[in-house]
Structures are given as C-alpha cells and as structure tokens.
N, C-alpha and C positions, 0 to 999 in steps of 0.2 A: 814301275815308272808311274802308273796311275795313282798308286798310293802316295808316292813322293809328291806328285803334282797336287794331289788333294790336300796333303799336310801342308805344303807350301802355300796353297790358296787359303787354308784355314789360318795359317799363321799371319798372313797378310791382312785378313779380315779382322783378326783380333787387334793387330797393330793399328789398323784404321780406326776401330771402335775406341781404343785407348786415346788415339790422337784427337778424335772428335770430342770425347769426354773432357780431355784437358782444355780444348779450345773453348767448350761450353762453359766450363768452370771459370776460365779466364774472362770470358765475355760477361758472365754474370758478375764477376768481381769488379770488372771495369765499369759496368752499368751502375752498380751500387756506389762506386766511387764518384761517378759522374753525377748521380743524384745528390750525394752528400755535398759535392763541390757546388752544385747548383743551389742547394739549400743554403749553404754558407754565404754565397754570393748574394742571394736574395735578402738574407738577414743583415748582411753588411750594407747593402743598398738602403734598407729600411732604417737602419741606425744612422747612416750618413745623412739621409734626408731630414730626419728628426734633428740632428745636430745643426744642419744648415739653417733650418726654420727657427730653431731656438736662438741661434746666433744673429741672424740677419732680419727676421720678421719685424715689421714696424711696431708691433705690440709685443710686450714682454710676456710671452706665454710660457707657463711652467711646463716641466717635463710631464707631470701627471695629466695635465689638460691635453697635451699633445697626444699622449698614449690613449686617452679616452676618446679623442676625436678620431684617431686612427682606428681604433677597435670599432667605433660606431660606424665609420664609413665602410670598413671591411664587411661587417655583418649585414649592413643595409644593401650592399651590392651583391650578396649571395642570392637572395630571393626575397619576395615580398613579405614573407612571414618570419624570417630570421632577424634577430636584432640584439644589440648589446644592452643589457639592463644595468643602469647605474644604481647607486644605492637608493635613490628616490624611485626609480622605475621598478626595482625589485620589490620595494615595500608596497607600491601601488598594486602590483600583481598579486601579492599575498593578501592585500585588503580585498581585492576583487573576488578572489576565490573563496573568501569567507562568506560571500553571499549578501553583504550589506556594505554600502559605501555612499559617499556624497558625490553627485554628478548629474548627468542628463538622462542617462538610461538608453544609450545607443551602443551598438557594436559596429565598429568601423574596420575597413580593410583597404588595401591598395588594389585598385583595378585599373589596368592600363596606365599606371603611374599616378592616378588621381586618388585622393583620400575620399573614399566612398562609404556611405551608410549601408551596411549589410542588413541591419534591421533595427528598428526601435523596439524597446521592451514594453510590453503591454502595461498601461497604466502609469508609466513614468512621465516626467516633465517633457521629454522629447516627443513621446507619443501624443500627449495632449497638445503640444505646440504644432503638431502636424507634420513632423519629419517622416519620410517614407524611405523604404528600401530602394536603393538605386540613386538617391540624392547624392550629388557630388559637393563636398564642402570646399568652397573656395577660400573663405576667410574665417578666422576665429578671433573675435574682438579686433577686427581690422588687420590682423596679421595673416599674411598670405600662407597657404598651406603647400605651396609649390616647393618641393625639395624637403618637406617636413616628414619626419618618421611617424609611424603610428604611435610609438610611445610618447613622442613630443606632443602630438595632437591630444592624446588621452590626458597628459599632464595639464595641458591648457584647459581642457573642458571639465576636469574635476576641480572642485573647490568647496568653499564653505557652503553649507545648506542655507538657502535663502539669497545667495549672491547671484545677481543677474549675469547673463552672457549673451552676446549677439553673434549669430552665425550667418554667413552668406552662403547660399547653396545654389547649384544649378540643377534643374529638374527637367526631365525629358517632357517635351510638349510645351514648355514655358519659354517664351521668347527672351526674357530678361532674368538675370540673377535675382533670387529672392532673399530678402533679409528676414531672419527669424529670431525673435526675442524669447529667451528661455530663462526661467528662474531655477537654479539648481535645487535639487531635493535629495532626501535620503533614499537611495536605491536599494530596496529590499526585494530580491527577486523570488516570486512565487512561480515555480516552473510548471506545475501541473494544474489545469482547470478541467472540471468535468461538468457536463450538462446532458440533459436528455432531449431527444427529438421524437415526436410521435410515440412517446411512452416506451417504445421497444428499441430505439436507436440510441446508442451511447456515443456521445461526442466528447472526445478527449483532446484538449489543446495542450501541447508541450512547447513552452516558450524558449527554453534553453536546457542543456544537459548538465545539471549540477549533480551533487553527490547522492541525491535521493530520488531521482527520476523513475528508475525501474521500480523501486519500492512503492512510490506513490501511485504509479499507473497500475501496478498489481493490486494495490488496495482498492482502487476504483472499480477494476474489473470484478474482483471478488464480491464487492458490495452490491453490484448490479447484475451478477451473473444469471440469476434466475429469470430476469425480465428482458435481458439483452438478446436481440436476434441479429444485430449487426453493429459494427463499430466504425466511426469516422475518426481518424487520427489526423489532427491538424498540426502540421510542421511548418506552416507558412511563417516567414520572418524569424525562423529559428536559426541563430548564428552558429549552433553547435555547442561544444563543451567536452566532456569527458568521454573517452572512447569506451571504457567499461560500461558506462550507462547506456550508450548506444547499443552495444552488444547485448546487454541485459534486457533492453526493451524489445528488441527483435526476438529474443529467446522466449518472451511471453507468448508469442504468436507462431513461432516455428520450432518444430521438435527435432529436426535433424539437418545435417548439411552444413556447408560453410556459411558464415555470416559475412565476414570480411577478412582480407589478408593484407599484410603490409610487406613491402620489399625495399630494402635499403642497400647501401653500399657494402655492408658487411653482413655475413650470414647470421650473425647474432641479432641483427635488427629484423630479420625475416620472421614473421609470426602469422599464424593462422588461428582465427577464432571461430569455433563451431558451436552449433546449437545443441542443446541437451533436452531430452523429453521430460526430465524431472521438473523443469521450471515452466513448461508450457501450460497456459491457463485456459485458452479458448481457441476454437477453430471456426468461430462465426465469420461470415463474410466481412471483408474490410475495404474501405476506401481511405487513401492517404492524400491529404492536400498539401501541395508544395508550390513555391513560387521563387522568384529571384533572390529573395532573402533567406531561403533555406540553404544552409551551408554546412560543410564539414560533417559533424556527427548526424545531423538530420538527413544529409545525403546518403550516409552509410545506411541509416534505417530505411529510408524510402527506397533506395536502390536494391537493398537486400531483399525486401519484401516484394519488390517488383520482379527480380530475378527468380525468386522462388515461386512465382505465380500465386503469392499469398494475398496480395492486395492489388487493387486497381488505383493507379496514380492519376490524380486530377489537378489541373492548375497550369503553372508555367514552368519553363526550364529553370533548374536550380542554379545556384551561384557558381559552382565548380571548383571548390577547394578540396583537393584530394591528397593533401600532404600531412605528414606526421611531424609535430614539433615537440621537443623536450626542453625543459629548463635545466641547464647545467650550471651549478654554482661555481664561481671562480674563487670566492672567499666567503666569509660570513655575511657580507652585505651587497655583493655584486654577483651577476650571473649572465649567461648568454642563453638566448632562445634559439635553438638551432633545428633546422629541417633535417630529419635523419632517414625518412622513408616516404613512400607513396602508398596510398590505399588502393586496394583492388576489390571490386565486388565479386559475389560468388561466380559469376559468369567469366570473370577474368578481365572485364572492362574497367577502365580507369575513370575516375571522377574529375581528375585534374584538368582545369581549364575548359572542360566540356559540360560538366554537370550531369544531372539526371533529367532525362526527357520524359515528361508525363505520358501516360497511355492515352489520355484524353486532354487535349489542350483547351483550357477555359480561362479567358482573360478576366481580370478583376472588374467588378461593376455591379450594377443593380439589375434586377429583373424587370424588364419593361412590361407593364400591364396596363390595360385599358378596358373600361366597361362598354359593352355594346347596348346602347340605350334602346335599340329597336328589336332586340331579341324577345321572344315570347316563350314562357314556360308554362307548364301545366297549371301552376298556382295562379297564373294570370287569367285563365279561362273562367267565365262567369259561373258555370255550373260544375266546377271541379270538385272532385271528392275531397272531403276534409281529411287531414291527417289524424291518426289516432292520438288522442290526448293522453298524456301520462296520468296515471291514477293518482299519483302523489305530486302535489304542486307546492312543495315546501321550499323555503329559502334557507340555505345553510349559512350560518354566520361565518364571516372571514376571520380566521385566527392567525396568530403570528406564524404558525407552522405553514399555513397556506401561502402567506406572503413570501416566506423563505423558499418554499417549494417552487413558486413562480420564478424566482430568481435563477433557479437551476434548470429552467426549461427554455428552449429556443422555439419561439413561436413562428407561424407562417409569415407574419409580418417582418420579423427579423431575417428570415431566410430570403425574402424578396429583396432585401438590402445587400445581400452577399450572393452574387451569381455563382461564384465557385463552390460555396457551401451548398447552395440549392441544387446545383448539378451533382454534387457528391451524394446528396440525400436521394435524389432520383436514380442514380446509378446503383446505390446500395439496395434500394427497393427491388430493382431488377435482379440483383445478385441473390437476394434473400428469396425471391420467388423461384428463381432457377434452382437454388439448392433445395427448396422445398421444406 
C-alpha cells in the first residue's frame, strides 16, 4: 500500500509539473502576442497621427518633414545627449571630429533644460570674448534657445570665418543678461600644452580628448622624465571626447586595476577597461585640477586617478556627464546619436548627474597678497653682514632659445593670478617631500 501510495503521489507530481509547464508556455505565448499587439497599435497610432497632420495642418507639410520632426522629437525626449542627426548635423559632426572647423570654440550641453556652456576652448574666439563654463545661453542672434536642441544651437553658432555673431548669456553673480559679440574664426584644436614650474614640476594642460592625447602626453613625459619630480594635470574646462584616449591617459600613470567600466541595457554593451603595466611611464606624485567645465572623459580620468589614490584632486566639483553615446548611421547621410550605457569608476560609483568631488576644494580666483611696509629684515640693519658676492659678474646675452624657454615656464607672478594652480603647486610640493 505504501508503494502504491508513493507511486500515486509521484504520478500526481509529474502531472502537476506538466500542467505548470504548459501553463507557463501558454502565458509566455500570450505575453508575446500582447507585446506584438501593443507594438502594432502604437505604430498604427503613429501612422494615423501623421496622416491627420498631413491632411489638416494649416501648412502643407511633406511626409519627409513630418518624419524628421517626429524623429527629432523622439530622440530629444530620451535624454539630454541623444539626438537625431540630419544630413547637415551629421556632416557638422564629421567636420568637428576632424579637429578643424569654423565657429566660436565652445562646447555646449543641456543642464536643467538650459543651453549651457560646458567649456570654452583655449585661445578660440569664445575664450577671448570672455565666455565661461557655466554660462547659460539665452539667445543666439536674437533667437531664443528655449526648446532648441544642441544640434540646432551648434548649427546657428557655426558659420563663415570672420562672420560676426551676438550671444546673450546669463552668468552666476550677474544681475542682468550679458550680450557678447564674437567674430567666428577657424577652430583648430591643440589638445595638449606643457610647461614647467620651478624647474622640476611638469604642468600638462589637456583641453579635450581628441585622437592623439595619450600619445602627445606620453611624448611630453618622456621628454622631461629626467628632471620631473611631480606632475600637475590640468583638466579644467575640458569637455571630454574619445573614451580610448581617456583610458590611454590614465594608463600612463596607473599600472594595474580597473580604469572605468560601462553598463548598458544589453550585456554586449557592458565593458571593463583595465590598466596595463607595459604603458605606464611614471610614478611621480600627481595633482589633478578640475572644475565645473570638466566633463565626460576628463571626469573618467580624474575619478579613476582619485579612486586609485594615484593623484590628489584640486578645484571644484565636475560637470557630471557619465553616459556613453554612439553614433549609429541610418543611411549614408543621416544618423542618430544614442545613449547606450553609463560609466562607472573603479570604486563602482557613478559620475552621472553628481560629477567628481575634488579632494581639496579651491574656488577660482587670484592669490591675495600685500606688502608689509613696517617689517624689518636683516638687510635693513645698519651694520648687517654683506652677502658673499659672486666671483663672476657677467651678463649673458638673451637668445631666441631663451625667449622660447621663458614661454614654456609658469612664473610665480602667473601662479598668483590662478589660485587653483597655486594651491596645486603647494600640495604637490608636500607630496614630493613626503615621498622623499
């Protein structure tokens, strides 16, 4: 009887399992059918709206223009960095990535729905006109930027070299909107600048991450390796650029571990980029300068070096762009720029909307100095001992090489005009002393 009961129970369990399997299969099939029905209904609704607009709109809009407007609206409403690239937009993007184009020399983005200057590029018309990171652009040639896409704004600001443009901005701390007149110029981007401070400190400024950044920085480090005891990497107002260059730059200073990872909707979009010892060039103490104009790739570099305890970050909180965009062609002349993933730093923290917080916060400004007219030094005493005179009192003639060398040196006077850089130099001195 026990055996029969056991067999009966076993048979009932198998029947129940089969029943559940069939139910699960039917449920999955129904769910798939529901999804397909919903998809068809949505497409039908879309087609119906286009037909109604084309039939009754006050203006005779072609089907091509309606589709373009629909695509533009769809992409614009996904997130601040996704957009539909028309033939003109796609061509402008290709021109920009070539490294030379006609325009103002600023990188813009959407922040809280407003067209915002992420950073002006050093030495460009926008930089010389006084545009700053964080400026909100209200108007471009009297045309309001409310509801304007980034691609539309860029198209308006680009133009013939020598052609003037008027921009109205809102700046923090200013009571009224500010009109700024700029003359368009040829924008040729030099991404890497190098100078020395106090002979043994190497100052490297990276303005954007184009195709040669890692290579150019490596060349600078190799050239100055024998005399360099510390490095200041300046990423202020750097709007970002190519991911592989950000990874390559970190790899010059870090010899192991994760540099950055990205996670998307699909597993195929998940990637991890790691450091390799074969490309590491130096282990001297480092300070990295950042501010609100440091975005995307520059946040990856600064955040990775901070997480790895490889550098001390000085300045202000960064912009907070931690997403991955790819350009996907629709045909030969049009494309979409789509956000496919988010970046994560080695510690697992995200950059998106929070940015990278510096280890030591220093606001932009000048070093306040004053002379004490009442101080008395040894040299002021009547019977003070004279200093030992140099045996050779010859004057060296100034050569062209000397003048060129002076251009590559940051003087104490220059440091006093940049409080953040001055702070970085002082902190680096302490790091060098500590390391011995």
